[in-house]
C-alpha positions in Angstrom: -56.9 -4.8 40.5 -54.1 -3.0 42.4 -51.7 -5.9 41.9 -52.5 -6.0 38.2 -51.6 -2.3 37.7 -48.5 -2.7 39.8 -47.1 -5.5 37.5 -48.0 -3.4 34.4 -45.7 -0.7 35.8 -43.0 -3.1 36.8 -42.5 -4.9 33.5 -41.3 -1.9 31.5 -38.9 -1.1 34.3 -37.4 -4.6 34.3 -37.2 -4.6 30.5 -35.3 -1.2 30.6 -32.9 -2.5 33.2 -32.1 -5.5 31.0 -31.4 -3.3 28.0 -29.2 -1.0 30.1 -27.2 -4.0 31.4 -26.8 -5.3 27.8 -25.5 -1.9 26.7 -23.0 -1.8 29.5 -21.6 -5.3 28.9 -20.4 -5.5 25.2 -19.2 -8.7 23.8 -15.8 -9.6 25.1 -13.1 -9.1 22.4 -11.7 -12.4 21.0 -8.1 -12.5 22.2 -5.6 -15.3 22.6 -1.9 -16.0 22.8 -0.7 -16.4 19.2 1.7 -19.2 18.3 2.0 -18.8 14.5 3.0 -21.7 12.2 3.1 -22.4 8.5 -0.6 -22.9 8.3 -1.5 -19.5 9.6 -2.2 -16.6 7.2 -3.8 -13.2 6.8 -5.0 -11.9 3.4 -5.8 -8.2 3.6 -7.0 -6.1 0.7 -8.4 -2.6 0.5 -9.1 0.2 -1.9 -10.7 0.1 -5.3 -14.2 1.5 -5.6 -14.1 3.6 -8.7 -13.1 2.0 -12.0 -9.3 2.2 -12.3 -8.7 3.2 -8.7 -5.7 1.9 -6.9 -6.0 -1.3 -4.9 -3.7 -2.9 -2.3 -3.5 -6.5 -1.2 -1.0 -8.0 1.2 -0.5 -11.7 2.0 1.1 -12.5 5.3 2.0 -16.1 6.2 2.8 -17.6 9.6 6.3 -18.5 8.4 7.0 -14.7 7.9 6.7 -14.6 4.1 5.0 -11.4 3.1 3.8 -10.7 -0.5 2.6 -7.2 -1.4 0.5 -6.4 -4.4 -0.3 -2.9 -5.5 -2.5 -2.0 -8.4 -1.5 1.5 -9.5 -4.2 4.0 -10.4 -5.1 3.7 -14.1 -3.2 6.2 -16.1 -5.3 6.0 -19.3 -2.7 4.1 -21.4 -2.0 0.4 -21.4 -3.2 -2.1 -18.8 -3.5 -1.1 -15.2 0.0 -1.6 -13.7 0.6 -4.0 -10.8 3.6 -3.8 -8.5 4.6 -7.0 -6.5 7.1 -7.0 -3.7 8.2 -9.7 -1.3 9.5 -9.4 2.2 10.5 -11.7 5.0 9.7 -11.2 8.7 11.6 -13.0 11.5 9.8 -15.4 13.8 9.7 -12.7 16.5 8.3 -10.1 14.1 5.6 -12.3 12.7 4.5 -13.4 16.2 4.4 -9.8 17.3 2.4 -8.7 14.2 -0.2 -11.5 14.5 -0.5 -10.9 18.3 -1.0 -7.2 17.8 -3.7 -7.7 15.2 -5.5 -10.2 17.4 -5.3 -7.9 20.5 -6.6 -5.0 18.4 -9.8 -7.0 17.7 -9.1 -8.6 14.3 -11.4 -11.6 15.0 -14.2 -9.3 16.2 -14.7 -7.8 12.8 -18.0 -8.6 11.0 -19.3 -8.3 7.5 -21.1 -5.2 6.4 -23.4 -4.5 3.4 -21.8 -2.3 0.7 -23.1 1.2 0.3 -22.5 1.3 -3.5 -20.3 0.1 -6.3 -18.0 3.1 -6.1 -17.2 2.8 -2.4 -13.7 1.5 -1.5 -13.9 -1.8 0.3 -11.7 -3.9 2.7 -11.7 -7.7 2.6 -9.9 -9.8 5.2 -9.4 -13.6 5.3 -7.4 -15.0 8.2 -6.6 -18.3 9.9 -4.6 -18.1 13.1 -4.4 -20.8 15.7 -7.8 -22.4 14.7 -9.5 -19.0 14.6 -11.1 -18.3 11.2 -12.1 -15.0 9.6 -13.7 -14.0 6.3 -15.2 -10.5 6.2 -15.7 -7.5 3.9 -16.9 -4.0 4.5 -16.8 -0.4 3.3 -13.7 1.6 4.0 -11.1 0.3 6.4 -11.4 -1.1 10.0 -10.5 0.9 13.1 -7.1 2.6 13.0 -5.6 0.2 15.6 -5.9 -2.7 13.1 -5.3 -0.8 9.8 -2.2 1.0 11.1 -0.4 -2.3 11.7 -1.0 -3.3 8.1 -0.1 0.1 6.6 3.1 0.4 8.7 4.2 -3.0 7.3 3.4 -2.0 3.7 5.1 1.4 4.0 8.3 -0.5 5.1 8.1 -2.7 2.0 6.9 -0.2 -0.5 6.6 3.5 0.6 5.4 4.8 -2.7 2.2 2.8 -2.6 0.6 5.2 -0.2 1.9 8.2 -2.0 4.0 9.1 1.0 6.4 10.9 -1.2 3.6 13.3 -2.4 3.6 15.0 1.0 7.4 15.3 1.1 9.7 17.8 -0.5 10.9 16.9 -3.9 14.4 16.3 -2.5 13.1 13.7 -0.1 10.8 12.0 -2.6 13.7 11.7 -5.0 15.5 9.4 -2.5 12.5 7.0 -2.3 12.6 6.1 -5.9 14.9 3.2 -6.8 16.3 1.8 -10.1 13.8 -0.6 -11.6 10.8 1.7 -11.0 8.3 2.0 -13.7 6.9 5.2 -15.2 3.7 4.7 -13.3 5.6 4.5 -10.0 7.6 7.7 -10.6 4.4 9.5 -11.7 2.5 8.3 -8.7 5.3 9.7 -6.5 6.2 12.9 -8.3 3.5 13.7 -10.8 4.2 14.4 -14.4 7.8 15.7 -15.3 8.4 19.3 -16.0 10.4 18.2 -19.1 10.7 15.0 -21.1 12.9 14.1 -24.0 14.2 11.1 -25.9 17.7 10.4 -27.3 20.1 7.5 -28.2 23.0 6.9 -26.0 26.1 8.3 -27.8 28.7 5.9 -29.0 31.7 8.0 -27.8 32.6 9.8 -24.6 30.3 12.7 -23.8 29.6 15.2 -21.0 26.2 16.1 -19.4 23.7 15.0 -16.8 23.4 11.5 -18.4 27.1 10.7 -18.9 26.9 8.0 -16.1 24.6 5.9 -18.4 27.6 5.1 -20.5 28.7 2.6 -17.8 25.3 1.0 -17.7 24.0 0.7 -21.2 25.3 -0.1 -24.7 25.9 2.8 -27.1 22.9 3.5 -29.3 20.4 2.4 -26.6 17.2 4.6 -26.8 16.7 6.6 -23.6 13.8 8.6 -22.2 14.8 11.4 -19.9 12.4 13.0 -17.3 13.3 16.2 -15.4 11.8 17.7 -12.3 12.7 21.0 -10.6 12.5 22.7 -7.3 13.9 26.1 -6.4 17.6 24.9 -6.2 17.9 21.5 -8.0 17.2 19.6 -11.2 16.2 16.0 -10.8 16.9 13.6 -13.7 15.4 10.2 -14.3 16.4 7.9 -17.2 14.2 5.1 -18.5 15.5 2.5 -20.9 15.8 -1.3 -21.5 18.9 -3.3 -21.9 16.9 -6.4 -23.0 14.9 -5.0 -25.9 11.5 -4.5 -24.3 9.0 -2.1 -25.9 8.9 1.4 -24.6 5.9 0.9 -22.3 7.9 -1.7 -20.4 11.1 0.4 -19.9 12.3 0.8 -16.3 14.2 3.4 -14.4 17.9 2.8 -15.2 19.5 5.6 -13.2 18.7 9.0 -11.6 20.8 12.0 -10.7 20.4 15.5 -9.3 22.4 18.6 -10.0 22.3 22.3 -8.9 19.7 24.1 -11.0 21.4 25.9 -13.9 24.5 23.7 -13.8 26.6 23.9 -17.0 28.2 20.7 -18.3 
């Protein structure tokens, strides 16, 4: 009888030690020395959730070719606008990026059940040196992984993360380049303080938009957006030199002048 009671007491102790040992020895992270080639890739997408929310996807190939897709937040007019940018990494840069992601635990990520239709999601497909990954989960993975992706995207397309919204207007102005759409400018700067339309004059003229005479034919319809800070007026001019409809006009030029300047 004494031996029987002794073993009844011993079993829970042994079981507890096993659980403790398991908790102290987590699964070893999957890490290996990366040697990327043309067959390697990472497809990384995140965002969405609510209908019309912005969504980001980036395709990174082992040969260094990067294609970035950004679905802008729906503005309520026309189709939801998508921005596409391409970028090329050197052999050294792509090897370093893939190695950093692997070392950060990329191939330790696992699928998670969604918590609801309106929750932003992340999906990742990858194939690197015979290691395969296909996962999706709510939110984004740990910062060590996500930061490598976001840093690369911000290099390709800073506006996609609304970086300029946390900057002064003067700094945001510098981020916006010719060819930007209305949606891109609005994403960065919000709605303009003033907006007007006019046809480019046929003769010489003076004013903030006089530089457009060297870029467009006389009579071209122009849409002008104006933003202000305490000291400066910021002008953006949208038009088309190929006859597209107004919703497809792009930023032709921009300029800034001291507030209250007389032309």
